[in-house]
N, CA, C and O of each residue as an XYZ file, in Angstrom:
788
protein
N       0.847     -1.194      0.000
C       0.000      0.000      0.000
C       0.882      1.243      0.000
O       1.982      1.228      0.554
N       0.410      2.295     -0.608
C       1.195      3.523     -0.723
C       1.219      4.283      0.600
O       0.371      4.075      1.468
N       2.210      5.171      0.737
C       2.335      5.951      1.967
C       1.280      7.049      2.010
O       0.525      7.244      1.057
N       1.242      7.765      3.139
C       0.229      8.802      3.345
C       0.342      9.931      2.326
O      -0.641     10.628      2.071
N       1.513     10.123      1.743
C       1.697     11.228      0.811
C       1.622     10.794     -0.644
O       2.104     11.503     -1.528
N       1.033      9.654     -0.898
C       0.828      9.170     -2.257
C      -0.658      8.952     -2.488
O      -1.368      8.439     -1.623
N      -1.110      9.347     -3.656
C      -2.497      9.122     -4.054
C      -2.497      8.347     -5.362
O      -1.784      8.712     -6.297
N      -3.284      7.288     -5.440
C      -3.480      6.553     -6.686
C      -4.742      7.069     -7.342
O      -5.763      7.257     -6.680
N      -4.674      7.299     -8.653
C      -5.819      7.842     -9.380
C      -5.875      7.230    -10.770
O      -4.902      6.654    -11.256
N      -7.037      7.367    -11.399
C      -7.195      6.958    -12.792
C      -7.726      8.144    -13.575
O      -8.489      8.958    -13.054
N      -7.316      8.232    -14.827
C      -7.777      9.309    -15.696
C      -9.237      9.073    -16.042
O      -9.665      7.928    -16.187
N     -10.008     10.153    -16.176
C     -11.414     10.016    -16.562
C     -11.713     10.749    -17.861
O     -12.869     11.057    -18.151
N     -10.684     11.027    -18.637
C     -10.887     11.625    -19.960
C     -11.449     13.028    -19.879
O     -11.092     13.794    -18.985
N     -12.327     13.369    -20.810
C     -12.914     14.712    -20.872
C     -14.325     14.734    -20.307
O     -15.181     15.469    -20.801
N     -14.570     13.946    -19.290
C     -15.911     13.831    -18.720
C     -16.330     15.120    -18.032
O     -15.486     15.904    -17.597
N     -17.637     15.336    -17.934
C     -18.158     16.563    -17.340
C     -18.891     16.321    -16.045
O     -18.588     15.382    -15.309
N     -19.876     17.192    -15.766
C     -20.613     17.168    -14.507
C     -21.354     15.862    -14.284
O     -21.331     15.319    -13.179
N     -22.015     15.346    -15.320
C     -22.776     14.106    -15.144
C     -21.839     12.957    -14.801
O     -22.192     12.077    -14.015
N     -20.648     12.963    -15.387
C     -19.667     11.934    -15.071
C     -19.192     12.071    -13.624
O     -18.995     11.068    -12.937
N     -19.008     13.303    -13.162
C     -18.576     13.535    -11.781
C     -19.608     12.987    -10.798
O     -19.248     12.396     -9.780
N     -20.891     13.184    -11.103
C     -21.951     12.648    -10.237
C     -21.906     11.129    -10.210
O     -22.070     10.520     -9.153
N     -21.684     10.510    -11.375
C     -21.599      9.048    -11.443
C     -20.397      8.542    -10.647
O     -20.482      7.511     -9.979
N     -19.289      9.260    -10.717
C     -18.089      8.881     -9.960
C     -18.391      8.899     -8.465
O     -17.996      7.986     -7.740
N     -19.092      9.939     -8.000
C     -19.448     10.023     -6.573
C     -20.384      8.890     -6.173
O     -20.237      8.312     -5.096
N     -21.351      8.568     -7.040
C     -22.279      7.467     -6.744
C     -21.535      6.142     -6.605
O     -21.952      5.269     -5.844
N     -20.434      5.993     -7.340
C     -19.642      4.757     -7.287
C     -18.633      4.751     -6.137
O     -17.804      3.845     -6.050
N     -18.693      5.746     -5.261
C     -17.822      5.769     -4.089
C     -16.441      6.344     -4.341
O     -15.509      6.082     -3.581
N     -16.304      7.123     -5.398
C     -15.016      7.743     -5.699
C     -15.126      9.261     -5.661
O     -16.216      9.810     -5.508
N     -13.997      9.926     -5.798
C     -13.943     11.385     -5.749
C     -13.397     11.906     -7.080
O     -12.287     11.543     -7.468
N     -14.159     12.755     -7.789
C     -13.619     13.372     -8.999
C     -12.597     14.445     -8.622
O     -12.697     15.082     -7.573
N     -11.621     14.625     -9.497
C     -10.567     15.604     -9.217
C      -9.974     16.091    -10.530
O     -10.255     15.552    -11.600
N      -9.149     17.120    -10.421
C      -8.410     17.639    -11.571
C      -6.979     17.889    -11.128
O      -6.734     18.319    -10.001
N      -6.034     17.617    -12.023
C      -4.640     17.963    -11.778
C      -4.227     18.904    -12.904
O      -4.419     18.602    -14.081
N      -3.659     20.048    -12.529
C      -3.316     21.073    -13.516
C      -1.984     21.705    -13.148
O      -1.437     21.457    -12.074
N      -1.471     22.527    -14.059
C      -0.231     23.243    -13.802
C       0.896     22.761    -14.683
O       0.812     21.706    -15.312
N       1.945     23.545    -14.719
C       3.078     23.221    -15.573
C       2.715     23.427    -17.030
O       1.787     24.171    -17.347
N       3.434     22.778    -17.902
C       3.189     22.934    -19.337
C       2.251     21.864    -19.878
O       2.045     21.774    -21.088
N       1.683     21.055    -18.996
C       0.800     19.956    -19.393
C      -0.655     20.400    -19.243
O      -0.992     21.157    -18.332
N      -1.503     19.926    -20.137
C      -2.930     20.250    -20.071
C      -3.539     19.714    -18.771
O      -3.071     18.703    -18.248
N      -4.571     20.373    -18.245
C      -5.277     19.835    -17.075
C      -5.824     18.440    -17.382
O      -6.230     18.146    -18.506
N      -5.822     17.596    -16.358
C      -6.289     16.222    -16.533
C      -7.358     15.911    -15.490
O      -7.151     16.129    -14.296
N      -8.493     15.405    -15.942
C      -9.557     14.983    -15.042
C      -9.246     13.578    -14.556
O      -8.941     12.688    -15.349
N      -9.325     13.387    -13.242
C      -8.996     12.096    -12.644
C     -10.051     11.724    -11.615
O     -10.910     12.535    -11.268
N      -9.978     10.483    -11.127
C     -10.816     10.078     -9.998
C      -9.985      9.260     -9.030
O      -9.060      8.547     -9.418
N     -10.340      9.382     -7.753
C      -9.628      8.706     -6.679
C     -10.624      7.936     -5.822
O     -11.808      8.272     -5.789
N     -10.153      6.918     -5.139
C     -10.990      6.157     -4.216
C     -11.340      7.030     -3.011
O     -10.455      7.605     -2.378
N     -12.641      7.127     -2.695
C     -13.056      7.930     -1.540
C     -12.429      7.389     -0.257
O     -12.022      8.168      0.606
N     -12.346      6.057     -0.121
C     -11.757      5.476      1.088
C     -10.289      5.873      1.227
O      -9.832      6.207      2.321
N      -9.547      5.834      0.106
C      -8.137      6.227      0.147
C      -8.005      7.708      0.494
O      -7.147      8.086      1.292
N      -8.849      8.541     -0.101
C      -8.818      9.982      0.180
C      -9.079     10.241      1.660
O      -8.366     11.021      2.292
N     -10.094      9.592      2.211
C     -10.441      9.773      3.626
C      -9.270      9.396      4.527
O      -8.967     10.107      5.485
N      -8.609      8.275      4.222
C      -7.452      7.844      5.024
C      -6.314      8.856      4.932
O      -5.713      9.208      5.947
N      -6.017      9.325      3.724
C      -4.899     10.256      3.537
C      -5.167     11.592      4.237
O      -4.265     12.175      4.838
N      -6.403     12.067      4.155
C      -6.728     13.376      4.726
C      -6.775     13.365      6.253
O      -6.844     14.425      6.874
N      -6.739     12.182      6.863
C      -6.723     12.097      8.325
C      -5.416     12.654      8.895
O      -5.353     13.011     10.072
N      -4.382     12.726      8.068
C      -3.098     13.289      8.491
C      -3.029     14.726      7.989
O      -2.997     14.951      6.779
N      -3.007     15.707      8.898
C      -3.044     17.113      8.483
C      -1.858     17.515      7.624
O      -1.933     18.510      6.903
N      -0.766     16.766      7.683
C       0.420     17.113      6.900
C       0.161     17.017      5.398
O       0.876     17.633      4.607
N      -0.837     16.262      5.005
C      -1.123     16.088      3.579
C      -1.522     17.413      2.928
O      -1.368     17.584      1.718
N      -2.032     18.344      3.725
C      -2.474     19.637      3.190
C      -1.300     20.562      2.854
O      -1.464     21.514      2.091
N      -0.135     20.294      3.410
C       1.024     21.161      3.172
C       2.268     20.316      2.901
O       3.325     20.535      3.492
N       2.125     19.368      2.016
C       3.219     18.463      1.719
C       3.241     18.179      0.228
O       2.200     18.198     -0.429
N       4.418     17.918     -0.302
C       4.514     17.492     -1.698
C       3.959     16.078     -1.779
O       4.386     15.187     -1.045
N       3.009     15.887     -2.676
C       2.348     14.595     -2.841
C       2.847     13.913     -4.102
O       3.230     14.576     -5.066
N       2.840     12.603     -4.091
C       3.101     11.810     -5.288
C       1.734     11.386     -5.807
O       1.017     10.631     -5.151
N       1.383     11.872     -6.980
C       0.091     11.568     -7.586
C       0.331     10.564     -8.706
O       0.931     10.893     -9.730
N      -0.142      9.334     -8.503
C       0.057      8.248     -9.457
C      -1.205      8.109    -10.305
O      -2.201      7.540     -9.858
N      -1.157      8.634    -11.536
C      -2.311      8.579    -12.435
C      -2.026      7.543    -13.514
O      -1.188      7.757    -14.390
N      -2.726      6.428    -13.442
C      -2.558      5.337    -14.413
C      -1.092      4.926    -14.547
O      -0.612      4.671    -15.652
N      -0.388      4.865    -13.420
C       1.000      4.421    -13.419
C       2.025      5.514    -13.662
O       3.224      5.260    -13.542
N       1.591      6.721    -14.001
C       2.520      7.838    -14.226
C       2.533      8.710    -12.970
O       1.514      9.298    -12.610
N       3.683      8.792    -12.308
C       3.799      9.524    -11.043
C       4.229     10.964    -11.319
O       5.154     11.214    -12.092
N       3.537     11.909    -10.671
C       3.883     13.323    -10.796
C       3.818     13.978     -9.418
O       3.012     13.590     -8.572
N       4.671     14.968     -9.209
C       4.658     15.725     -7.954
C       3.535     16.744     -8.008
O       3.316     17.390     -9.033
N       2.828     16.883     -6.898
C       1.706     17.824     -6.842
C       1.475     18.246     -5.401
O       1.975     17.625     -4.463
N       0.703     19.317     -5.249
C       0.203     19.699     -3.931
C      -1.312     19.768     -4.020
O      -1.868     20.012     -5.091
N      -1.975     19.551     -2.895
C      -3.428     19.679     -2.827
C      -3.746     21.165     -2.781
O      -3.447     21.833     -1.790
N      -4.346     21.688     -3.839
C      -4.579     23.128     -3.952
C      -5.949     23.529     -3.425
O      -6.100     24.601     -2.838
N      -6.951     22.674     -3.631
C      -8.307     23.016     -3.196
C      -9.100     21.735     -3.028
O      -8.772     20.696     -3.601
N     -10.150     21.831     -2.231
C     -10.993     20.671     -1.985
C     -12.383     21.156     -1.606
O     -12.529     22.098     -0.828
N     -13.395     20.514     -2.153
C     -14.770     20.849     -1.788
C     -15.376     19.671     -1.026
O     -15.155     18.508     -1.362
N     -16.140     20.007      0.003
C     -16.841     18.988      0.797
C     -18.339     19.169      0.645
O     -18.826     20.271      0.389
N     -19.063     18.072      0.808
C     -20.519     18.123      0.799
C     -20.955     18.938      2.013
O     -20.444     18.719      3.111
N     -21.897     19.882      1.837
C     -22.262     20.765      2.952
C     -22.906     20.059      4.139
O     -22.786     20.531      5.270
N     -23.579     18.949      3.908
C     -24.269     18.275      5.007
C     -23.526     17.031      5.494
O     -23.540     16.732      6.688
N     -22.884     16.311      4.588
C     -22.271     15.029      4.948
C     -20.795     15.130      5.306
O     -20.235     14.183      5.860
N     -20.152     16.253      5.003
C     -18.730     16.471      5.254
C     -17.837     15.472      4.513
O     -16.709     15.215      4.933
N     -18.344     14.909      3.406
C     -17.511     14.045      2.579
C     -16.890     14.878      1.466
O     -17.466     15.877      1.035
N     -15.725     14.469      1.006
C     -15.043     15.181     -0.072
C     -15.776     14.911     -1.380
O     -16.033     13.758     -1.726
N     -16.118     15.989     -2.115
C     -16.830     15.812     -3.384
C     -15.984     16.227     -4.593
O     -16.343     15.903     -5.725
N     -14.879     16.932     -4.380
C     -13.988     17.281     -5.485
C     -12.649     17.757     -4.938
O     -12.582     18.372     -3.873
N     -11.571     17.460     -5.689
C     -10.228     17.883     -5.281
C      -9.503     18.498     -6.467
O      -9.696     18.083     -7.610
N      -8.665     19.493     -6.185
C      -7.802     20.111     -7.188
C      -6.355     19.895     -6.761
O      -5.973     20.236     -5.641
N      -5.557     19.331     -7.654
C      -4.129     19.142     -7.414
C      -3.348     20.033     -8.368
O      -3.703     20.152     -9.541
N      -2.289     20.658     -7.875
C      -1.423     21.501     -8.691
C      -0.102     20.775     -8.920
O       0.621     20.460     -7.974
N       0.204     20.513    -10.201
C       1.502     19.917    -10.539
C       2.610     20.901    -10.167
O       2.456     22.112    -10.329
N       3.710     20.379     -9.677
C       4.815     21.261     -9.306
C       6.128     20.754     -9.873
O       6.317     19.561    -10.109
N       7.023     21.700    -10.080
C       8.394     21.414    -10.472
C       9.224     21.599     -9.206
O       9.153     22.650     -8.569
N       9.998     20.605     -8.842
C      10.752     20.656     -7.588
C      11.822     21.753     -7.579
O      12.379     22.067     -6.527
N      12.109     22.339     -8.754
C      13.124     23.392     -8.848
C      12.528     24.793     -8.913
O      13.267     25.766     -9.066
N      11.203     24.915     -8.799
C      10.547     26.222     -8.865
C       9.791     26.499     -7.571
O       9.133     25.615     -7.023
N       9.893     27.746     -7.084
C       9.185     28.123     -5.856
C       7.677     28.005     -6.048
O       7.147     28.247     -7.132
N       7.006     27.628     -4.970
C       5.547     27.555     -4.969
C       5.013     28.421     -3.835
O       5.717     28.704     -2.866
N       3.765     28.834     -3.973
C       3.062     29.549     -2.910
C       2.030     28.590     -2.345
O       1.242     27.999     -3.085
N       2.041     28.442     -1.033
C       1.147     27.477     -0.398
C       0.808     27.946      1.016
O       1.583     28.667      1.645
N      -0.353     27.528      1.504
C      -0.753     27.819      2.883
C      -0.272     26.688      3.789
O      -0.477     25.510      3.496
N       0.366     27.065      4.883
C       0.921     26.107      5.838
C       0.252     26.345      7.187
O       0.107     27.493      7.607
N      -0.165     25.260      7.883
C      -0.796     25.440      9.193
C       0.180     25.997     10.236
O       1.386     25.755     10.175
N      -0.371     26.742     11.185
C       0.400     27.242     12.322
C       0.136     26.340     13.522
O      -1.010     25.978     13.790
N       1.190     25.980     14.240
C       1.057     25.232     15.486
C       1.507     26.153     16.613
O       2.644     26.624     16.628
N       0.612     26.401     17.545
C       0.912     27.291     18.665
C       1.455     26.455     19.815
O       0.809     25.510     20.267
N       2.654     26.814     20.287
C       3.279     26.053     21.369
C       3.416     26.929     22.609
O       3.452     28.157     22.531
N       3.492     26.252     23.763
C       3.669     26.899     25.072
C       2.518     27.832     25.436
O       2.718     28.822     26.141
N       1.320     27.521     24.959
C       0.156     28.346     25.322
C      -0.114     28.270     26.817
O      -0.240     29.292     27.491
N      -0.201     27.042     27.330
C      -0.581     26.846     28.738
C       0.478     27.353     29.709
O       0.166     27.686     30.852
N       1.727     27.412     29.258
C       2.801     27.863     30.147
C       3.189     29.322     29.896
O       4.141     29.821     30.495
N       2.461     30.000     29.019
C       2.771     31.411     28.750
C       2.448     32.260     29.980
O       1.609     31.889     30.801
N       3.117     33.391     30.093
C       2.902     34.286     31.233
C       1.434     34.696     31.347
O       0.867     34.693     32.439
N       0.824     35.046     30.217
C      -0.552     35.529     30.223
C      -1.568     34.483     30.632
O      -2.500     34.788     31.376
N      -1.409     33.258     30.162
C      -2.349     32.191     30.528
C      -2.169     31.824     31.996
O      -3.151     31.565     32.691
N      -0.929     31.797     32.478
C      -0.684     31.525     33.901
C      -1.358     32.574     34.776
O      -1.775     32.278     35.896
N      -1.464     33.805     34.266
C      -2.095     34.895     35.023
C      -3.613     34.921     34.821
O      -4.283     35.840     35.293
N      -4.154     33.928     34.129
C      -5.607     33.843     33.957
C      -6.127     34.358     32.631
O      -7.339     34.398     32.422
N      -5.246     34.751     31.735
C      -5.679     35.233     30.422
C      -6.051     34.086     29.494
O      -5.860     32.913     29.815
N      -6.582     34.452     28.346
C      -6.979     33.453     27.358
C      -6.358     33.824     26.009
O      -6.300     34.996     25.636
N      -5.896     32.800     25.288
C      -5.269     33.001     23.983
C      -6.347     33.082     22.909
O      -7.254     32.251     22.869
N      -6.249     34.078     22.045
C      -7.107     34.148     20.859
C      -6.199     34.104     19.632
O      -5.183     34.794     19.560
N      -6.600     33.271     18.672
C      -5.825     33.106     17.441
C      -6.471     33.924     16.331
O      -7.664     33.777     16.063
N      -5.702     34.771     15.696
C      -6.190     35.546     14.555
C      -5.923     34.827     13.245
O      -6.562     35.121     12.235
N      -4.992     33.896     13.249
C      -4.639     33.106     12.066
C      -4.410     31.665     12.482
O      -3.953     31.394     13.592
N      -4.731     30.745     11.587
C      -4.431     29.334     11.829
C      -3.545     28.770     10.729
O      -3.064     27.641     10.825
N      -3.330     29.571      9.671
C      -2.437     29.170      8.593
C      -1.771     30.408      8.016
O      -2.182     31.538      8.279
N      -0.738     30.170      7.229
C       0.093     31.245      6.724
C       0.483     30.934      5.292
O       0.856     29.801      4.986
N       0.402     31.937      4.396
C       0.848     31.720      3.023
C       2.344     31.981      2.943
O       2.835     33.031      3.356
N       3.057     30.994      2.398
C       4.506     31.090      2.273
C       4.917     30.783      0.839
O       4.148     30.218      0.062
N       6.144     31.167      0.506
C       6.757     30.796     -0.770
C       8.043     30.051     -0.455
O       8.811     30.454      0.419
N       8.272     28.952     -1.180
C       9.478     28.161     -0.965
C       9.628     27.146     -2.091
O       8.707     26.931     -2.878
N      10.791     26.534     -2.153
C      10.964     25.399     -3.042
C      10.194     24.228     -2.451
O      10.123     24.102     -1.229
N       9.615     23.368     -3.282
C       8.820     22.254     -2.756
C       9.566     21.380     -1.751
O       8.965     20.873     -0.804
N      10.861     21.204     -1.951
C      11.636     20.381     -1.022
C      11.784     20.995      0.359
O      12.120     20.292      1.312
N      11.538     22.299      0.486
C      11.631     22.992      1.779
C      10.277     23.174      2.454
O      10.204     23.734      3.548
N       9.222     22.715      1.825
C       7.867     22.944      2.333
C       7.699     22.339      3.724
O       7.803     21.123      3.884
N       7.439     23.182      4.740
C       7.282     22.643      6.094
C       5.889     22.050      6.295
O       4.920     22.475      5.667
N       5.811     21.070      7.175
C       4.520     20.474      7.520
C       3.667     21.502      8.255
O       2.452     21.566      8.067
N       4.316     22.303      9.092
C       3.660     23.377      9.842
C       4.737     24.362     10.283
O       5.931     24.084     10.172
N       4.302     25.510     10.783
C       5.218     26.510     11.341
C       4.809     26.754     12.787
O       3.636     26.979     13.082
N       5.792     26.706     13.687
C       5.511     26.900     15.107
C       5.470     28.379     15.476
O       6.249     29.191     14.977
N       4.536     28.697     16.364
C       4.430     30.039     16.938
C       4.550     29.863     18.448
O       3.680     29.257     19.074
N       5.617     30.387     19.034
C       5.891     30.210     20.460
C       5.261     31.349     21.261
O       5.552     32.522     21.026
N       4.394     30.988     22.211
C       3.696     31.982     23.030
C       4.254     32.078     24.450
O       3.679     32.768     25.292
N       5.349     31.404     24.719
C       5.869     31.287     26.082
C       6.045     32.625     26.796
O       5.617     32.748     27.944
N       6.644     33.610     26.183
C       6.935     34.867     26.870
C       5.851     35.921     26.749
O       6.081     37.074     27.114
N       4.682     35.566     26.251
C       3.621     36.548     26.007
C       2.753     36.708     27.254
O       2.256     35.723     27.802
N       2.576     37.942     27.696
C       1.779     38.248     28.885
C       0.387     38.723     28.458
O       0.119     38.884     27.268
N      -0.488     38.944     29.429
C      -1.825     39.475     29.145
C      -1.668     40.819     28.435
O      -0.896     41.674     28.867
N      -2.395     40.990     27.363
C      -2.304     42.198     26.555
C      -1.232     42.121     25.481
O      -1.153     42.993     24.616
N      -0.412     41.088     25.531
C       0.651     40.927     24.539
C       0.172     40.165     23.317
O      -0.860     39.495     23.346
N       0.932     40.280     22.251
C       0.556     39.602     21.012
C       1.793     39.163     20.242
O       2.910     39.610     20.502
N       1.556     38.277     19.291
C       2.593     37.815     18.371
C       2.185     38.282     16.983
O       1.048     38.072     16.560
N       3.114     38.916     16.273
C       2.866     39.381     14.907
C       3.627     38.500     13.920
O       4.490     37.714     14.311
N       3.301     38.638     12.656
C       3.981     37.852     11.623
C       5.493     37.992     11.709
O       6.221     37.013     11.543
N       5.967     39.205     11.969
C       7.416     39.435     12.024
C       8.077     38.740     13.212
O       9.301     38.608     13.240
N       7.291     38.295     14.195
C       7.835     37.582     15.351
C       8.054     36.098     15.067
O       8.748     35.418     15.823
N       7.472     35.598     13.993
C       7.573     34.174     13.669
C       8.954     33.885     13.093
O       9.430     34.580     12.196
N       9.580     32.852     13.624
C      10.868     32.404     13.103
C      10.570     31.307     12.082
O      10.326     30.156     12.442
N      10.595     31.683     10.813
C      10.296     30.725      9.746
C      11.513     29.844      9.489
O      12.648     30.302      9.614
N      11.283     28.583      9.131
C      12.410     27.711      8.784
C      13.204     28.286      7.605
O      12.682     29.081      6.825
N      14.448     27.882      7.488
C      15.306     28.370      6.402
C      14.682     28.058      5.040
O      14.179     26.957      4.812
N      14.723     29.039      4.147
C      14.188     28.851      2.803
C      12.711     29.150      2.681
O      12.136     28.998      1.603
N      12.078     29.580      3.783
C      10.641     29.864      3.794
C      10.435     31.373      3.859
O      10.988     32.042      4.731
N       9.645     31.904      2.944
C       9.353     33.332      2.897
C       7.884     33.554      3.254
O       6.995     33.017      2.592
N       7.629     34.343      4.298
C       6.258     34.682      4.686
C       5.788     35.785      3.749
O       6.288     36.909      3.811
N       4.833     35.472      2.886
C       4.470     36.375      1.799
C       3.887     37.703      2.262
O       4.164     38.735      1.650
N       3.095     37.706      3.317
C       2.491     38.963      3.774
C       3.561     39.990      4.126
O       3.355     41.189      3.934
N       4.689     39.536      4.634
C       5.749     40.458      5.047
C       6.482     41.076      3.860
O       7.225     42.043      4.031
N       6.283     40.537      2.670
C       6.927     41.107      1.481
C       6.158     42.316      0.956
O       6.608     42.983      0.024
N       4.995     42.603      1.554
C       4.142     43.706      1.097
C       4.208     44.930      2.007
O       3.395     45.844      1.874
N       5.165     44.955      2.926
C       5.335     46.130      3.765
C       4.862     45.930      5.193
O       4.198     44.946      5.518
N       5.219     46.886      6.034
C       4.939     46.835      7.472
C       3.448     46.769      7.782
O       3.049     46.180      8.786
N       2.620     47.373      6.924
C       1.172     47.357      7.185
C       0.585     45.942      7.106
O      -0.540     45.720      7.554
N       1.320     44.999      6.551
C       0.847     43.611      6.468
C       1.407     42.754      7.605
O       1.234     41.535      7.597
N       2.076     43.377      8.583
C       2.610     42.657      9.734
C       1.474     42.425     10.731
O       1.405     43.065     11.780
N       0.606     41.515     10.384
C      -0.638     41.294     11.124
C      -0.425     40.527     12.423
O       0.584     39.846     12.607
N      -1.405     40.656     13.323
C      -1.398     39.903     14.573
C      -1.754     38.454     14.282
O      -2.707     38.174     13.555
N      -0.989     37.542     14.849
C      -1.215     36.111     14.676
C      -1.989     35.560     15.867
O      -2.909     34.761     15.697
N      -1.616     35.986     17.077
C      -2.290     35.547     18.301
C      -2.059     36.593     19.378
O      -1.091     37.352     19.338
N      -2.979     36.616     20.347
C      -2.813     37.527     21.476
C      -3.396     36.880     22.724
O      -4.201     35.952     22.646
N      -2.975     37.387     23.870
C      -3.516     36.889     25.138
C      -4.360     37.998     25.735
O      -3.875     39.087     26.042
N      -5.635     37.688     25.889
C      -6.610     38.674     26.340
C      -6.892     38.511     27.831
O      -6.839     37.410     28.379
N      -7.190     39.628     28.460
C      -7.587     39.639     29.867
C      -9.001     39.073     29.979
O      -9.864     39.369     29.152
N      -9.226     38.268     30.994
C     -10.572     37.765     31.277
C     -11.003     38.307     32.628
O     -10.185     38.803     33.401
N     -12.280     38.207     32.899
C     -12.764     38.671     34.196
C     -12.043     37.902     35.297
O     -12.015     36.672     35.281
N     -11.479     38.598     36.221
C     -10.786     37.954     37.335
C      -9.302     37.740     37.089
O      -8.572     37.363     38.006
N      -8.843     37.978     35.855
C      -7.410     37.808     35.598
C      -6.697     39.111     35.927
O      -7.297     40.186     35.918
N      -5.417     38.995     36.214
C      -4.618     40.191     36.467
C      -4.324     40.863     35.146
O      -5.148     40.806     34.233
N      -3.208     41.480     35.023
C      -2.806     42.060     33.735
C      -3.174     43.509     33.630
O      -3.623     44.138     34.587
N      -2.971     44.024     32.438
C      -3.116     45.458     32.197
C      -4.516     45.819     31.791
O      -4.806     46.991     31.551
């Protein structure tokens, strides 16, 4: 069986909406893979395989091996639609990538030392303004997540984009647009009964 970062798929030709509905009825997920100098390709994947792979959050920010009819290509999961009531995946978009060209992708943020931060110890509560971050990097440098350390943050304090220590080779895109884009990522708010300012 393939690893968590591999998806097996079959080509579905130039099929349209009615074909996509039939694919869903048969327990599969319609998808498209596009990008590079190759034409977009309509594919389908096993819903069970998709569900298993998506259980690992790293799949959303990782280079994937997409095996379409035996031809393996590097890709990232660019978009995904879910059924509004059933929460099942109904369509996926994969972007082909060249390992030698920078890509722009959203990477999840992992907040560490929340419970041991000065502000939480004093009775404050952490509020997150962001849960992911758009970065640019070579595919081989793509991080699974980026850590945001809250250890030294007191009540009334906050962490901004410029405070994040990004891994080597990772560019935080918002910061390339000037100081006005140095947004708040998280802050520790005063609650009733907490000390602080």
